[in-house]
C-alpha positions as CSV (number, residue, x, y, z in Angstrom):
1,M,87.9,-28.0,-69.7
2,R,88.5,-25.8,-66.4
3,R,85.3,-25.4,-64.3
4,R,84.3,-22.1,-63.3
5,I,83.8,-21.7,-59.6
6,K,80.4,-20.6,-58.8
7,T,80.2,-17.8,-56.2
8,A,77.9,-20.0,-54.0
9,E,81.1,-22.4,-53.5
10,L,83.4,-19.1,-51.9
11,P,82.7,-19.4,-48.2
12,G,82.4,-16.1,-46.9
13,F,82.6,-14.6,-50.5
14,R,79.9,-11.3,-50.9
15,L,78.8,-10.1,-54.4
16,N,79.6,-6.4,-53.8
17,R,81.3,-3.9,-55.6
18,R,84.8,-4.2,-53.5
19,N,84.6,-8.0,-54.5
20,A,83.9,-7.9,-58.1
21,L,86.3,-5.3,-59.0
22,T,89.1,-7.5,-56.4
23,A,88.4,-10.1,-58.7
24,A,88.5,-8.3,-61.9
25,A,91.5,-9.0,-63.8
26,G,93.1,-9.6,-60.4
27,G,92.8,-6.9,-58.5
28,V,93.3,-4.4,-61.3
29,G,90.2,-3.1,-61.0
30,M,90.3,-2.4,-57.2
31,L,93.5,-0.3,-58.3
32,A,90.4,2.1,-60.5
33,L,88.5,2.3,-57.4
34,K,91.2,3.6,-55.3
35,Q,92.2,6.2,-58.0
36,L,88.1,7.4,-58.7
37,L,87.7,7.4,-55.2
38,A,90.8,9.9,-54.4
39,G,89.3,12.2,-57.0
40,E,88.2,14.8,-56.7
41,M,84.6,15.0,-56.5
42,V,83.0,16.7,-59.5
43,G,79.8,18.4,-57.7
44,N,76.9,18.6,-55.7
45,A,74.5,14.9,-55.9
46,G,71.0,14.2,-55.4
47,P,69.3,13.4,-53.8
48,L,69.5,16.0,-51.2
49,P,66.6,17.0,-48.5
50,A,63.7,18.3,-48.7
51,P,63.0,22.7,-48.5
52,T,63.6,23.2,-44.9
53,N,62.3,27.2,-44.8
54,H,62.2,28.6,-41.4
55,H,59.7,31.1,-42.9
56,T,57.7,32.3,-46.1
57,A,60.3,32.4,-49.0
58,R,60.2,35.6,-51.4
59,A,63.2,33.8,-53.4
60,K,64.5,29.9,-55.0
61,S,66.8,30.5,-56.7
62,V,70.5,32.7,-57.1
63,I,72.4,34.1,-59.9
64,L,75.9,35.3,-58.5
65,L,77.3,37.2,-60.9
66,F,80.8,37.3,-58.8
67,Q,83.5,39.9,-60.1
68,N,86.7,39.0,-58.5
69,G,89.5,42.2,-57.9
70,G,86.7,44.7,-56.3
71,P,84.8,46.7,-58.6
72,S,85.1,50.5,-58.3
73,Q,82.6,52.2,-56.8
74,M,83.5,55.7,-57.4
75,D,84.3,55.1,-61.4
76,L,80.4,52.8,-61.1
77,F,78.2,52.9,-59.0
78,D,78.5,56.1,-56.2
79,P,79.2,59.7,-57.7
80,K,81.4,61.4,-55.5
81,P,81.0,65.2,-56.9
82,E,83.3,66.4,-54.1
83,L,86.5,64.1,-55.4
84,A,86.2,66.0,-58.6
85,R,86.4,69.1,-56.8
86,Q,89.4,68.1,-54.8
87,Q,91.0,66.4,-57.7
88,G,95.1,66.1,-56.9
89,R,95.0,67.3,-53.4
90,P,96.3,65.1,-50.4
91,Y,93.5,62.7,-48.7
92,P,92.7,64.8,-45.6
93,G,93.8,61.9,-43.1
94,K,94.6,58.2,-43.4
95,V,93.9,55.7,-45.5
96,E,94.2,52.1,-44.8
97,A,95.6,50.5,-48.4
98,H,97.1,47.5,-50.0
99,F,100.3,48.5,-50.9
100,D,100.1,52.0,-48.7
101,K,104.2,53.3,-49.7
102,Q,102.3,54.1,-53.1
103,V,99.5,56.1,-52.5
104,R,99.1,59.3,-54.2
105,N,96.5,61.6,-53.9
106,L,92.7,61.9,-54.4
107,L,91.7,60.5,-58.0
108,A,88.5,62.0,-59.7
109,S,86.5,59.1,-61.7
110,P,86.9,60.9,-65.6
111,F,82.7,59.3,-65.8
112,R,80.2,60.9,-66.0
113,F,77.2,59.8,-63.9
114,L,73.6,59.9,-65.0
115,P,70.5,59.3,-64.1
116,R,68.9,56.5,-64.6
117,G,65.4,55.1,-64.8
118,S,62.2,57.1,-63.3
119,C,63.6,56.3,-59.6
120,G,66.3,59.1,-61.1
121,M,69.3,56.3,-59.9
122,E,72.7,57.4,-61.0
123,L,75.0,55.3,-62.3
124,S,78.1,55.9,-64.6
125,E,78.2,56.3,-68.3
126,I,79.8,53.1,-69.0
127,L,76.8,51.5,-67.5
128,P,74.3,52.3,-70.1
129,H,72.8,48.6,-70.1
130,L,72.6,48.4,-66.3
131,G,70.8,52.1,-66.3
132,R,67.5,50.8,-68.3
133,V,67.0,48.1,-66.0
134,A,67.3,51.0,-62.6
135,D,64.0,50.6,-61.9
136,D,64.6,46.7,-61.3
137,I,67.6,47.3,-59.2
138,T,68.7,47.8,-55.5
139,L,72.3,49.3,-55.4
140,V,73.8,48.9,-51.9
141,R,76.6,51.9,-52.0
142,S,77.2,50.9,-48.0
143,M,79.3,47.5,-48.6
144,A,82.3,47.2,-45.6
145,T,83.8,43.7,-45.1
146,D,86.4,42.3,-42.8
147,S,89.5,42.4,-44.8
148,V,91.8,44.4,-47.7
149,D,92.9,40.9,-49.3
150,H,92.3,39.8,-51.9
151,E,92.0,36.2,-50.6
152,Q,90.6,36.6,-47.4
153,A,88.1,38.7,-48.8
154,L,87.2,36.8,-51.1
155,R,86.3,34.1,-48.5
156,V,84.8,37.0,-46.5
157,I,82.0,37.4,-49.4
158,H,81.9,33.8,-50.1
159,T,81.9,31.8,-47.1
160,G,82.1,34.8,-44.4
161,N,85.2,34.1,-42.6
162,P,88.6,34.4,-43.5
163,F,90.2,31.6,-43.0
164,A,90.1,28.2,-45.8
165,G,88.0,25.3,-45.2
166,K,84.2,26.2,-44.7
167,A,81.5,26.4,-46.7
168,S,80.6,28.5,-49.2
169,W,77.3,30.2,-49.0
170,G,75.7,28.4,-52.2
171,S,76.8,25.4,-50.4
172,W,74.4,26.6,-47.4
173,V,71.6,27.8,-49.8
174,V,72.0,24.1,-50.5
175,Y,72.1,22.6,-47.9
176,G,69.3,24.5,-46.5
177,L,66.9,24.6,-49.3
178,G,68.0,21.2,-51.0
179,T,67.2,20.2,-54.7
180,M,64.5,20.9,-56.7
181,R,66.2,18.5,-59.9
182,E,66.9,15.6,-59.0
183,E,68.8,15.2,-62.6
184,L,70.7,18.6,-62.5
185,P,72.9,19.9,-59.6
186,A,71.7,21.9,-57.0
187,Y,74.6,23.9,-57.4
188,V,75.9,25.2,-60.4
189,V,79.4,27.2,-61.2
190,L,79.9,28.7,-64.5
191,T,83.7,28.7,-65.2
192,D,85.5,31.1,-67.6
193,P,87.0,29.1,-70.5
194,A,89.9,30.9,-70.0
195,G,90.4,30.2,-66.5
196,L,89.4,29.9,-62.7
197,P,88.9,32.8,-60.8
198,I,92.0,33.9,-57.9
199,D,91.0,30.7,-54.9
200,G,89.8,28.7,-57.3
201,T,87.3,26.2,-56.3
202,R,87.4,27.5,-52.9
203,N,85.0,29.8,-54.2
204,W,82.0,26.9,-54.1
205,S,83.4,25.1,-52.0
206,A,81.2,22.9,-49.4
207,G,84.2,23.0,-46.8
208,F,82.7,21.2,-43.6
209,L,79.9,20.9,-44.8
210,P,79.4,16.9,-46.8
211,A,80.4,17.2,-50.3
212,V,77.2,16.7,-52.0
213,Y,77.0,20.5,-51.5
214,Q,79.9,22.0,-53.5
215,G,79.3,23.5,-56.9
216,T,79.2,21.3,-59.8
217,Q,81.5,22.9,-62.8
218,F,80.0,23.5,-66.2
219,R,81.6,24.9,-69.1
220,S,80.4,26.8,-71.8
221,Q,82.8,25.9,-74.4
222,G,82.7,21.8,-75.9
223,S,81.2,19.3,-73.4
224,A,79.5,20.7,-70.0
225,V,80.6,18.8,-67.6
226,L,83.8,16.2,-69.2
227,N,83.5,12.7,-69.6
228,L,79.6,13.0,-69.6
229,S,78.9,11.6,-72.8
230,T,78.2,8.3,-73.2
231,P,81.0,6.3,-75.3
232,A,79.7,6.2,-79.1
233,D,80.1,2.0,-79.7
234,V,77.9,1.8,-76.5
235,S,74.5,1.2,-76.9
236,P,71.2,2.6,-75.1
237,R,70.3,-0.9,-74.0
238,A,74.0,-1.7,-72.8
239,R,74.3,1.5,-71.2
240,A,71.5,1.3,-68.5
241,Q,72.2,-2.0,-67.7
242,Q,75.6,-0.5,-66.7
243,F,73.6,1.5,-65.0
244,D,71.7,-0.7,-62.8
245,L,74.6,-3.0,-62.1
246,L,77.1,-0.4,-60.6
247,R,73.4,0.9,-58.8
248,Q,73.6,-2.7,-57.1
249,L,77.1,-3.1,-56.1
250,N,77.3,0.3,-54.9
251,A,73.8,-0.8,-52.3
252,E,76.3,-3.6,-51.4
253,H,79.3,-1.6,-50.7
254,L,77.3,0.6,-48.8
255,K,75.3,-1.6,-46.8
256,G,78.6,-2.1,-44.8
257,Q,79.3,1.8,-44.6
258,P,76.0,3.4,-43.9
259,Q,78.2,6.0,-41.6
260,D,80.6,7.4,-44.4
261,A,79.5,10.8,-45.9
262,E,82.1,10.4,-48.0
263,L,81.5,7.4,-49.7
264,Q,77.9,8.4,-49.7
265,A,78.6,11.8,-51.6
266,R,80.4,10.4,-53.8
267,I,78.2,7.0,-54.6
268,S,75.3,9.9,-55.5
269,N,78.0,12.3,-57.5
270,Y,78.2,9.0,-60.0
271,E,74.6,8.4,-59.8
272,L,73.4,11.7,-61.1
273,A,76.3,11.8,-64.1
274,A,74.0,9.5,-65.4
275,R,70.3,11.3,-64.8
276,M,72.6,14.5,-66.3
277,Q,73.9,12.3,-69.3
278,S,70.2,13.2,-70.7
279,S,68.8,16.4,-68.8
280,V,72.2,18.9,-69.2
281,P,72.8,18.8,-73.1
282,A,69.0,19.9,-73.5
283,V,68.6,22.2,-70.8
284,L,72.2,24.0,-71.8
285,D,71.2,24.2,-75.7
286,I,71.3,27.7,-76.8
287,S,70.7,27.2,-80.0
288,R,66.6,26.9,-78.9
289,E,66.4,30.4,-78.3
290,T,64.8,33.3,-80.3
291,Q,67.9,35.1,-82.3
292,S,66.3,38.5,-80.1
293,T,66.9,37.0,-76.9
294,R,70.4,35.8,-78.3
295,Q,70.9,39.4,-79.0
296,L,69.8,40.7,-76.2
297,Y,72.2,39.4,-74.1
298,G,75.1,40.0,-76.2
299,L,75.3,36.9,-78.2
300,D,76.2,38.1,-81.7
301,N,79.1,40.6,-80.5
302,Q,82.5,38.9,-80.0
303,V,83.1,41.6,-76.5
304,T,79.8,40.5,-74.4
305,A,79.5,36.9,-76.2
306,D,80.8,34.7,-73.8
307,Y,79.7,36.6,-71.1
308,G,76.5,36.7,-72.6
309,K,75.8,33.0,-73.0
310,R,76.9,32.3,-69.4
311,C,74.2,34.6,-68.2
312,L,71.9,33.1,-70.8
313,M,72.9,29.9,-69.3
314,A,71.7,31.0,-65.9
315,R,68.6,31.6,-66.7
316,R,68.2,28.3,-67.8
317,L,69.8,26.6,-65.0
318,V,67.3,28.5,-62.8
319,E,64.3,27.9,-65.1
320,Q,65.1,24.2,-65.2
321,G,65.0,24.0,-61.2
322,V,68.8,24.5,-60.5
323,R,68.7,26.6,-57.0
324,F,71.9,28.3,-57.0
325,V,74.4,29.3,-59.9
326,S,77.4,31.1,-59.8
327,I,79.7,33.6,-63.0
328,Y,83.1,33.8,-62.4
329,L,85.5,35.5,-64.7
330,Q,89.1,34.3,-64.4
331,S,91.7,35.6,-62.5
332,Q,90.7,38.8,-61.2
333,P,90.2,41.7,-63.8
334,W,88.3,44.0,-61.4
335,D,91.9,44.8,-59.7
336,T,92.8,48.0,-61.5
337,H,96.1,48.8,-60.0
338,S,97.2,50.4,-62.9
339,K,95.4,51.8,-65.7
340,N,91.7,51.9,-63.5
341,A,89.5,53.9,-66.1
342,Q,90.8,51.6,-69.9
343,S,90.7,49.2,-67.2
344,L,86.9,49.5,-66.5
345,R,85.9,50.8,-69.8
346,G,87.0,46.7,-71.4
347,L,85.0,45.2,-68.4
348,C,81.8,47.2,-68.4
349,A,81.8,46.7,-72.0
350,R,82.4,42.9,-71.5
351,T,79.6,42.4,-68.8
352,D,77.3,45.4,-68.5
353,Q,75.3,44.4,-71.3
354,P,75.0,40.7,-70.2
355,A,74.1,41.2,-66.8
356,A,71.9,43.7,-67.6
357,A,70.2,41.1,-70.1
358,L,69.7,38.7,-67.8
359,V,67.4,41.3,-65.4
360,T,65.4,41.8,-68.3
361,D,64.7,38.5,-69.2
362,L,64.1,36.7,-66.1
363,K,61.8,39.8,-65.5
364,R,59.7,38.8,-68.9
365,R,59.7,35.0,-68.1
366,G,57.8,35.6,-64.8
367,L,61.2,34.3,-63.0
368,L,62.7,37.9,-61.5
369,D,60.5,37.6,-58.1
370,S,61.4,34.0,-57.4
371,T,65.8,34.5,-58.6
372,I,67.7,36.8,-56.6
373,V,70.2,37.8,-59.2
374,L,73.5,39.8,-56.8
375,F,76.6,41.5,-58.8
376,A,79.5,41.8,-56.4
377,G,83.1,41.9,-55.7
378,E,85.6,41.1,-52.6
379,F,86.2,44.8,-51.8
380,G,86.5,48.2,-53.7
381,R,88.7,50.8,-54.4
382,L,90.6,53.7,-52.6
383,P,89.2,57.5,-53.7
384,V,93.1,58.0,-54.1
385,S,95.4,57.3,-56.7
386,Q,98.1,54.5,-57.1
387,G,101.1,55.3,-59.8
388,P,99.4,57.8,-61.9
389,D,96.0,56.0,-62.9
390,G,95.2,53.3,-60.7
391,R,92.9,52.6,-57.4
392,D,94.2,50.1,-54.7
393,H,91.9,48.2,-52.5
394,N,89.3,49.5,-50.2
395,R,87.6,47.2,-47.8
396,H,85.3,50.0,-46.1
397,G,83.8,51.0,-48.4
398,F,81.7,49.5,-51.9
399,S,79.5,48.9,-54.0
400,V,76.8,45.7,-54.7
401,W,73.8,45.3,-56.8
402,L,70.7,42.9,-56.7
403,A,67.6,42.3,-58.5
404,G,64.4,40.0,-58.2
405,G,63.8,37.9,-55.1
406,G,62.1,40.1,-53.0
407,F,64.6,43.6,-53.5
408,K,63.4,46.6,-53.6
409,R,63.0,47.9,-57.0
410,G,64.7,51.1,-58.1
411,Y,66.4,51.8,-54.8
412,V,69.4,53.0,-53.8
413,H,70.8,51.7,-50.0
414,G,73.4,53.5,-48.2
415,A,76.2,56.5,-48.6
416,T,79.6,56.2,-48.3
417,D,81.4,59.5,-47.0
418,E,81.7,62.7,-49.7
419,L,85.2,61.4,-50.8
420,G,83.6,57.1,-50.9
421,Y,86.3,55.6,-48.7
422,Q,84.5,54.7,-46.1
423,S,81.1,53.9,-45.3
424,V,78.5,56.1,-42.8
425,E,74.7,55.4,-43.8
426,D,73.1,52.3,-42.9
427,V,76.5,50.1,-43.2
428,V,75.9,46.5,-44.8
429,S,79.0,44.8,-43.6
430,V,79.0,41.1,-45.7
431,H,77.5,38.6,-42.9
432,D,74.5,41.2,-42.7
433,L,74.2,40.5,-46.8
434,H,74.5,36.9,-46.3
435,A,71.6,37.5,-43.3
436,T,69.4,39.5,-45.6
437,L,70.3,36.9,-48.7
438,L,68.9,33.8,-46.5
439,H,66.2,35.7,-45.2
440,A,64.8,36.4,-48.6
441,L,64.9,32.3,-49.6
442,G,63.1,31.7,-46.7
443,L,66.3,30.8,-44.1
444,D,66.7,32.3,-41.0
445,H,70.7,32.6,-40.3
446,R,70.7,31.6,-37.0
447,Q,69.1,29.0,-37.2
448,L,70.8,27.2,-40.0
449,H,73.2,25.3,-38.2
450,F,75.9,21.8,-38.9
451,P,77.8,20.0,-36.3
452,H,81.3,20.6,-36.7
453,E,84.4,20.7,-34.2
454,G,82.1,20.2,-31.1
455,R,79.7,23.2,-31.9
456,D,77.1,24.1,-34.2
457,A,78.4,26.0,-36.9
458,S,76.3,28.5,-38.9
459,L,77.1,31.2,-42.4
460,T,77.2,34.0,-40.0
461,D,78.4,32.4,-37.0
462,E,82.3,32.6,-35.6
463,P,84.3,35.7,-35.4
464,V,80.7,36.9,-36.7
465,T,78.3,38.0,-33.3
466,S,76.0,40.9,-34.8
467,A,75.2,39.8,-38.0
468,E,71.3,41.1,-38.9
469,V,69.1,41.3,-41.4
470,V,68.9,44.0,-43.4
471,K,65.2,45.0,-44.2
472,G,65.1,48.3,-45.4
473,L,66.7,46.6,-48.6
474,L,63.6,44.1,-49.1
475,E,60.0,45.0,-50.2
476,S,57.3,45.3,-46.9
477,T,55.8,41.8,-48.1
478,S,59.0,39.8,-47.4
479,A,60.2,42.0,-45.0
């Protein structure tokens, strides 16, 4: 009979994860470890730092309703009577277009604008549900950005910089404020079941920040997180023992590489996955919601059901302490180069009720004051037509709306020119918007830094030098 060799009899042998896996199955375990560590991070992980507010915060969470492609402001949020009067005439000047050779004459909106709420905010007829919460939102009609190209504009609005490799503002928020629940990711991304948006995971990347700060993708169909469930043939006791052993091996291995931030992040990520096994299914179980709540979000309507479900999941996540939640659509559906009006009808039918329901639901649950809801795309559209019925990209003027978190209610900020091409009054750059959002969360954009390439990098740094908090967007108590 062979004698089993004890580890104490092997000179220099130290029980750790690497040695255990190397010794297992003739080193095959080592290959598995290599593959595991070479793979992409599932998402952010805890534990994250405690909040480091620079000043008193009004908001503690964010829900980003991102509309890839660039919604048309003059058809949805920004009425232009003069554009209607000049329908079909040449634009009286020069316009910057993505497809400049396809620029045609002025194209009026086919939709009526109606005053909504006691504030009288004018909104398009194809946004009836948003109109019902007009008294709870801030509408910014004077946005401007740096690029007319989708990918670069997406990076600007997500990271403050047109170049790839920078950190998303969701990652900056989590870096600055930390997590509120160790068993849930601090930054969750609810992707479209049909596929990823343009620029994919870069939209929620941590960039040069440690990997623990990037977004964790959750699915709204099937298992929220792939490979999260315990196999059916593994008992709870056995699973707990497995986790205890893995935790010990991780700790031993990390002792030998204390400065390896990526390794620390990955170990934390696997530990978070273990904690998520019990917490995530309960948080995302919308069957616990009342029928009236499900109807509010449009879950009984095939057109609104998917987006409504994700908006409802977002509310449940922030209710349970998730810091930042983003919701995306597949590809870039708001990129209406043709059939602009027809496309907008379909998109508003899909998103208007769920987005307004989110504001309503947060408010009635007492969560709106502490949660910022932002509805935005990367840029807007031109007042001239592209082809017979389309609109090209426009970086000089577009609209976004916000709700909650210390932002003014029933308020319209800024204006574009009479044809809707360029922001001309109280202009808000994307960098100003970032500074203002961070301010509402208790963070000073000038003090939120991370060492990168020999300097202190921030969300609003180069090539930006003049980002300012737009205090006119905020209630006086948070300005």
